[in-house]
N, C-alpha and C positions, 0 to 999 in steps of 0.2 A: 240353599240360594241365599241364607246370611252370612256365610262362609265364600262363596264366591263373592259375593256384594263386597265382602269386607277386602277381601283379598286386591280385587281391582280395583279400591280405592286405595289400598296402600302402594299399589303398585304407583298408580296415577301421583301420589305424593312424593314416591321416589322417583318418578319421571320429572316433577318438577325442581324437584330437589339437583337433581344432576344437569339440568339443563340451568339452571339458576347459576352453579358452579361451574357449566363450561362457558357463560356469558362473562362470569368475573371474572374467570383465567384469561380470557378472549381481553375482556377490559383492561387487564393488568399488563399483558403483550403487547397490547397495541396502540394504549396510550398512557396507563401511570408510569410505568417504569421506563418507557420511553423521554418520558416528561421528565422524570427524575433524572437520569442520566443526563439531559440535555442541559438541566439546571447547575447537575453538578459540573458539566464541562464550562459552562458560562464563569461559573464563582471560582475555578482554577486558576492560579497564578499564570500570567503570561510572560515570555520575554519581552525587554525592552532595548531599546535604542543602546542604555548604558551598557544592561547588559551585554549584549553582542560585540561592543566597543573595546570591551573588557576579553571576550575572549577572541578574540581577531590580536588582539596585542599579546595572548596567551600561544595563541598558533604561529603566528610570526618570531616569537622569543622560541619557540621550542620550549616554553614552560612546562612540564605534564603535571608535575604533582600539582601547581595552581589551580591547572585548565580542571583535573578531576576533584578537588578541592569545590572549586565553582559548579560543578553539574550535581554533584554527589548536594551539594549546599540545596541547590534546585530541587532535585528530588523529595528530597525531605521538607521543601516548603511545600510540596503537592504539586509542583508541575507535572503534566501529566507526561511521560514519556514521549510519546507520540510527537506532543507539540515542543519537548526539546530537540528532539531530532531534527524536526522539519524546521520549527520558528528562531531557535538558536543555532544549531549546528548546521542546516541545510543554506540559513542564510549568510553564516560566516562563509562556508565555502564558498558560495554563488560570490560573494564580497571579494575573494582570494581570485576567483575567476577572471571575475573584472580586471582584477589590477594585475593580474597577468597579461589580458588582454592590451592594458593601458601604458604598459611597461612600468606600473607603479611595484611590480613586485617579480625577481625573478622566479627562474625555473625552481632553485634549488629553495626556496623561502614560501612557495605555493607547494612545492611537494612535500617539505617538510610536515605543515599547515595541515595537510589535507588527512597526511598519515597522525598526526594528531588529534582529529576528528574524528577519523575510522577509531582510534584507541579509546575516545570518549562514547561513540556508539557503544563499542562493546560494555564499556561501565557501565552505563545507563542499561543494557541488559540483563547484567547482573544487578544491579540493585533493584531495577524491577522486571522481571523476567517475561515476556508472554506469557499467557494460559493458554496454552496448547491444547485443542484437542486431541483427547485420546488416540483417536483410530485416525490413520491418515483417510483412509478411504469416507471419509465421513465430511471430507475435508472438501472443498473447491481447490482448483489446482490451478498455477501461475508460471510461469517459465518469464524471469527477469532477465534482460538482455542487453547487452551496451550494443550499438550499431556494428556492425562489424569490422574490426580495424583499426575501435576505440579503446582506449586504455581507462576513459573515467568511470571509474568504480563506485563513489564516495554517494554518488545518487542511487545506482543501484542499492548499495547499501540500505538506505533510508526507506528505500521501497521496500525492502525486505522487511526492515522491522515495521512499517505499517500493515502490510499482509500478514504477516505471521500475529501479529496481536491480534487480526480480527477474525483467524482462525482459518488462514488458506494456508497449505499445503503449498511452500515456495521452494523453485528451483532457480540457479542464477547461472547465466553465461556471460563472461566477459573476457571482452577481447579476443571473442571466437570468429572465426572463417565462416562466410557464410554455410557455406556446405557444411561445417561442423555443428552449427546454429541448426540446420534444417536436418540433418539427423539426429540430432535431439527430438524434433517436432516427430518425426517419424517416429521413434522408439519405443516413446512416451505419450502418454493423453494429457493433456493440459486443456484447460479449458479458455484458459486466455494465454496471450503473449502480448507484455509487456514491453516496451522497446523503446530505449533512453537514447537519442541521437544530440551529442555535444556540440559537433561543430557542423558547418552549413555542406562543407563539401561533401559531406556524406547524405545530404538531400537526395541527390540525384540517383544514388542506388536504389533508395527504398522500396518504388512502387515495383520493382522485379522482385525484391526480394518476398514482397507480400503477398504477391501470385503464387508464390512458390510457398511459401510456408501454407498459405491457404490447401494448394493444390498435395503438399505432400505429408500434411500432419495428420498423425495419427485420429484424431479427433475433426469429422466434418465440418463438425458447427465451433469451430476456431473462432473465438472472438478477438482484433487484436488494436493493443491502445498504444499512442506514442505519446511521448514527451522528456523531456529535456530542455537543456538550453537554446539550442536550433530551432525547436518547436515554439518554445517562447519566445524567439524572435519572429518566428515567420507562422504562426498559428494556423494561417488560412493554410499552409500546406498539407494539416493534418489529412483530414479527410480525401485532399486533392492525389496522395499517394495510397490511398487505400485503406485507412485504417477505419476499424468503428464508432473510435472515441480520442478524444485529448485529454491528457492528464498533467494540464500544465503545475502538479505539486503530487505528494504523495497522496494527500487528502483527496484531491478529486481525481487521483488514478484508480486509488480504493472505491469510491463510489461509483466511478465510472463501470468500473470492473464487476461491481456488484451488482449494478444495473442491466448492464448487458446479460447475465449468468444470470437474472430472473427473467430476461425476455426469453434467454433459450429455453428455459424449462417450462415456462408457459407454451412454448411454443411445439413443448413436446405433449402439449393436452394434461398432463399429468402432476406439474407444478415440482419435478424433481428430474434431475438430470439424466441423460440418456445413458 
């Protein structure tokens, strides 16, 4: 009896310790660690207008070495790669786009400028590479695509960087015809399709494309996100054309994709992908 009682007491203590450890891990993962990460994000330096103006001058002049030196110093100063991609390079790309629309920049200057930004994005990925999850099978998947017929690729590159840094398996489709894009969706399983629309004239083609994407997708639970310059100008069109969410920049696109994915997992009742 004494031994039995002692064993039960020992098991009770071990159970209490295991329960306490579980609560500690939960508190760390759900509260403490996210708070520390959020504090680190708030404390990290961010680009200012002077930095954007300097990079814009480098882009317009094609001064590659000066631009690479600039972003290298930014990384060394502690700027987060995703902030550099979206708030520095992305904002300069948008300024170049507005310059083209307002006839302040010619086609050659804009093209060369965006080419330089693409090179800088690759440089940032070398200086601070994404930490990829070893097995693609454990990652959520996203197809990043420009609207059929569009050749604007820089926004897709910024999205790719953001999603890969967050641990997603990323596939890109740029400048593809609608049937090519739909064939990709049919042949592969994607959790999310994120579509970038730069020009207003392509908005009218999206409702039919969205319906076809849902109908033909290899994943019956495919979630759809739209973004890009045209959506920025007309955000009210996002849900009207059949999207599940709008991503006005890389950060919100990633947040919306993660939210939609969690909703899908919860709908499966087991908290895991189907």
